[in-house]
C-alpha positions as CSV (number, residue, x, y, z in Angstrom):
1,M,-44.2,108.3,-220.8
2,S,-40.6,109.0,-220.3
3,S,-38.8,110.2,-217.1
4,S,-38.0,113.5,-218.9
5,D,-41.7,114.3,-219.5
6,P,-42.6,117.3,-217.4
7,S,-46.3,116.3,-217.0
8,P,-47.2,115.1,-213.5
9,S,-47.7,111.5,-212.9
10,P,-50.5,110.2,-210.7
11,S,-47.9,109.4,-208.0
12,D,-46.6,113.0,-208.0
13,S,-50.0,114.5,-207.0
14,P,-51.1,114.5,-203.4
15,Q,-53.3,111.5,-202.8
16,E,-56.4,111.4,-200.6
17,P,-56.3,108.9,-197.8
18,A,-57.6,105.6,-198.7
19,P,-61.1,104.8,-197.4
20,K,-60.9,102.9,-194.1
21,L,-62.3,99.4,-194.2
22,V,-65.1,99.2,-191.7
23,V,-66.1,96.0,-190.0
24,D,-69.7,95.3,-188.9
25,S,-69.0,95.9,-185.2
26,D,-67.3,99.2,-186.1
27,W,-70.3,100.7,-187.8
28,K,-72.7,99.5,-185.1
29,E,-70.5,101.2,-182.5
30,Q,-70.4,104.4,-184.6
31,V,-74.2,104.5,-184.9
32,E,-74.6,104.1,-181.2
33,R,-72.0,106.8,-180.6
34,E,-73.9,109.1,-183.0
35,K,-77.2,108.4,-181.3
36,S,-75.7,109.2,-177.9
37,E,-74.2,112.4,-179.2
38,A,-77.4,113.5,-180.8
39,L,-79.4,112.7,-177.6
40,E,-76.9,114.7,-175.5
41,K,-77.0,117.6,-177.9
42,E,-80.9,117.6,-177.8
43,R,-80.8,117.6,-174.0
44,Q,-78.4,120.5,-173.9
45,Q,-80.7,122.5,-176.3
46,D,-83.7,121.7,-174.1
47,A,-81.8,122.9,-171.1
48,E,-80.9,126.1,-172.9
49,N,-84.5,126.7,-174.0
50,T,-86.0,126.0,-170.5
51,P,-86.7,129.2,-168.6
52,A,-84.9,129.7,-165.4
53,G,-86.8,128.1,-162.5
54,A,-88.9,125.9,-164.7
55,A,-88.8,122.2,-164.1
56,P,-87.2,120.3,-167.0
57,E,-89.5,118.0,-168.9
58,E,-88.9,114.3,-168.3
59,S,-88.1,112.3,-171.4
60,V,-87.8,108.7,-172.2
61,P,-84.3,107.8,-173.4
62,D,-84.0,107.2,-177.2
63,A,-87.5,108.6,-177.7
64,P,-88.3,111.9,-179.4
65,A,-89.2,114.7,-177.1
66,V,-92.9,115.6,-177.2
67,E,-94.5,118.7,-175.6
68,S,-97.7,117.7,-174.1
69,S,-99.2,121.2,-174.2
70,S,-99.0,121.6,-178.0
71,P,-100.8,119.7,-180.7
72,P,-98.8,117.3,-182.8
73,M,-97.4,118.9,-185.9
74,P,-98.1,117.5,-189.3
75,A,-95.5,115.1,-190.8
76,G,-93.3,116.1,-193.6
77,G,-91.9,119.3,-192.3
78,E,-95.1,121.3,-192.6
79,A,-94.7,122.9,-189.2
80,E,-94.3,126.4,-190.7
81,S,-97.6,126.1,-192.6
82,A,-99.6,124.7,-189.8
83,Q,-102.3,127.0,-188.3
84,E,-102.2,127.9,-184.7
85,L,-105.2,126.6,-182.8
86,P,-107.1,129.1,-180.6
87,P,-106.7,128.7,-176.9
88,P,-109.2,126.4,-175.3
89,G,-111.8,128.2,-173.3
90,M,-115.5,129.1,-172.9
91,E,-115.4,131.5,-175.9
92,Y,-114.1,128.8,-178.2
93,L,-116.5,126.2,-176.9
94,L,-119.5,128.5,-177.4
95,S,-118.4,129.4,-180.9
96,M,-118.1,125.7,-181.8
97,L,-121.6,125.0,-180.5
98,M,-123.0,128.0,-182.2
99,S,-121.4,127.1,-185.5
100,Q,-122.9,123.6,-185.2
101,A,-126.4,124.8,-184.4
102,M,-126.2,127.4,-187.2
103,A,-125.2,124.7,-189.7
104,Y,-128.1,122.6,-188.6
105,M,-130.4,125.5,-189.2
106,G,-129.1,125.9,-192.8
107,A,-127.0,129.0,-192.3
108,V,-123.9,127.1,-193.5
109,P,-123.9,125.4,-196.9
110,E,-123.1,121.7,-197.1
111,L,-119.6,120.7,-198.0
112,T,-120.9,119.0,-201.2
113,G,-122.1,122.4,-202.4
114,E,-125.6,121.1,-203.1
115,G,-127.2,123.8,-201.0
116,F,-128.5,124.2,-197.5
117,E,-129.9,121.3,-195.4
118,V,-132.0,122.2,-192.4
119,N,-132.2,119.7,-189.6
120,K,-134.3,121.4,-186.9
121,P,-134.2,118.5,-184.4
122,L,-130.3,118.6,-184.4
123,A,-130.4,122.4,-184.2
124,K,-132.7,122.2,-181.2
125,H,-130.3,119.7,-179.6
126,A,-127.3,122.0,-180.1
127,I,-129.3,124.9,-178.6
128,D,-130.4,122.8,-175.7
129,T,-126.7,121.8,-175.1
130,V,-125.8,125.5,-174.9
131,E,-128.6,126.0,-172.4
132,V,-127.3,123.1,-170.3
133,L,-123.9,124.6,-170.4
134,E,-125.3,127.9,-169.2
135,Q,-127.1,126.2,-166.3
136,K,-124.1,124.2,-165.2
137,T,-121.7,127.1,-165.3
138,K,-124.0,129.7,-163.7
139,G,-121.9,131.7,-161.2
140,N,-118.6,130.4,-162.5
141,L,-118.3,132.4,-165.7
142,S,-116.6,135.8,-166.1
143,E,-118.8,138.8,-166.9
144,H,-117.6,138.6,-170.5
145,E,-118.3,134.8,-170.8
146,A,-121.8,135.2,-169.2
147,K,-122.6,138.0,-171.6
148,M,-121.4,136.0,-174.6
149,M,-123.4,133.0,-173.4
150,G,-126.6,135.1,-173.3
151,E,-126.0,136.6,-176.7
152,V,-125.3,133.2,-178.3
153,L,-128.4,131.8,-176.9
154,H,-130.5,134.8,-178.1
155,V,-129.1,134.6,-181.6
156,L,-129.6,130.8,-181.8
157,R,-133.2,131.0,-180.5
158,M,-134.1,133.8,-182.9
159,T,-132.6,132.0,-185.8
160,Y,-134.4,128.7,-184.8
161,V,-137.7,130.5,-184.7
162,N,-137.1,132.0,-188.2
163,T,-135.9,128.7,-189.7
164,R,-138.4,127.0,-192.0
């Protein structure tokens, strides 16, 4: 190429700065600095999300923040597709026990799809468990919970009697 050639040479174009040579201690310090900044940013976000007057949650340094009142979310970013759990309470407990007893009485097919399997001793045990719960909570249930307890026991007993 001659000096009269109008095409730009590599030296004529603006050059990007040369990459900086990083020594082991430099990258270690950078990682520590980034960790500190991320932790501080997380704390600021937590402080912004905490309602006024609420006590901030205590956290362990360098540990991910975990809310104790919510169940752990599935790994792999599946938080959006996770189902919400019903609130714990007497209604939920009764529905679990009723479902269990109904399954033992053959009202729910097996997971294998091979049909219904009746297990009357286990069904009776589940019904007895609901009866114990009724006795132990007598006088401590709301009107709605007491009514639900009575209805669940009635349905379970009638189903048990009609189960072969």
